[in-house]
C-alpha positions in Angstrom: 7.9 -6.3 -6.8 7.1 -6.5 -10.5 3.5 -5.1 -11.7 2.1 -8.2 -11.9 3.2 -9.3 -8.6 0.9 -6.1 -7.3 -1.8 -7.0 -9.5 -1.8 -9.9 -8.0 -1.6 -8.8 -4.4 -4.8 -6.2 -5.1 -6.5 -9.0 -6.5 -6.2 -11.0 -3.6 -7.2 -8.2 -1.0 -10.3 -7.4 -3.4 -11.1 -11.1 -2.9 -11.3 -10.4 0.7 -13.1 -7.4 0.5 -15.6 -9.5 -0.9 -15.3 -12.1 1.9 -16.0 -9.2 4.0 -19.2 -8.3 2.4 -20.6 -11.8 2.6 -19.6 -12.3 6.1 -21.5 -9.1 7.1 -24.4 -10.6 4.8 -24.4 -13.7 6.2 -24.2 -12.5 9.8 -21.0 -13.6 11.2 -19.7 -12.6 14.6 -18.8 -9.0 14.7 -14.9 -9.7 16.0 -14.4 -12.0 12.9 -15.2 -9.2 10.6 -12.9 -7.1 12.5 -10.1 -9.6 12.3 -10.6 -9.7 8.3 -10.9 -5.9 7.9 -7.3 -6.2 9.4 -6.2 -8.4 7.4 -6.8 -6.0 4.9 -5.9 -2.9 6.0 -2.8 -5.0 6.6 -2.2 -6.4 3.1 -3.3 -2.6 1.6 -0.3 -1.2 3.8 2.2 -3.8 2.8 1.3 -2.8 -1.0 1.6 0.4 0.0 5.3 -0.1 1.7 6.3 -1.8 -1.4 5.3 1.1 -3.5 7.4 3.8 -1.4 10.3 1.8 -1.2 10.1 1.0 -5.1 9.5 5.3 -4.9 12.6 5.4 -3.0 14.7 2.9 -4.4 14.8 3.9 -7.9 13.1 7.2 -8.6 15.0 9.3 -6.0 17.8 7.3 -6.5 18.0 7.6 -10.2 17.4 11.9 -9.5 19.7 12.0 -7.2 22.2 9.9 -9.1 22.1 12.2 -11.9 23.0 15.3 -10.2 19.7 16.5 -10.1 19.4 17.7 -6.4 15.9 19.5 -6.6 13.9 16.8 -8.1 15.5 14.2 -5.7 14.0 16.2 -3.0 11.1 17.2 -4.4 10.9 13.1 -4.5 11.7 13.1 -1.4 9.3 15.5 -0.1 6.3 13.6 -1.9 7.1 9.8 -0.5 7.2 11.6 2.9 3.7 13.4 2.0 2.7 9.6 1.1 3.7 8.3 4.0 2.0 11.1 6.8 -0.9 9.6 4.8 -0.6 6.3 5.3 0.3 6.7 9.1 -2.8 8.7 9.6 -5.1 5.7 7.8 
């Protein structure tokens, strides 16, 4: 995914969050708001998964291909920690 595609997704998410603010301001039914929150969370997770995929596919793979096992291992550890944070959220 390109930088522009990520930014487009994030702008869409930003619009969804603004929509959530309007929904709360307009006293929309709580379950409808919660459904929209779930959609925003899902969209953010998709962005995060895409970034992790690119990190592993490019950064880690390049370090491994260059024969830098230590750097590749550090990058895998970074990715693992990022995944842990995502799972906890």
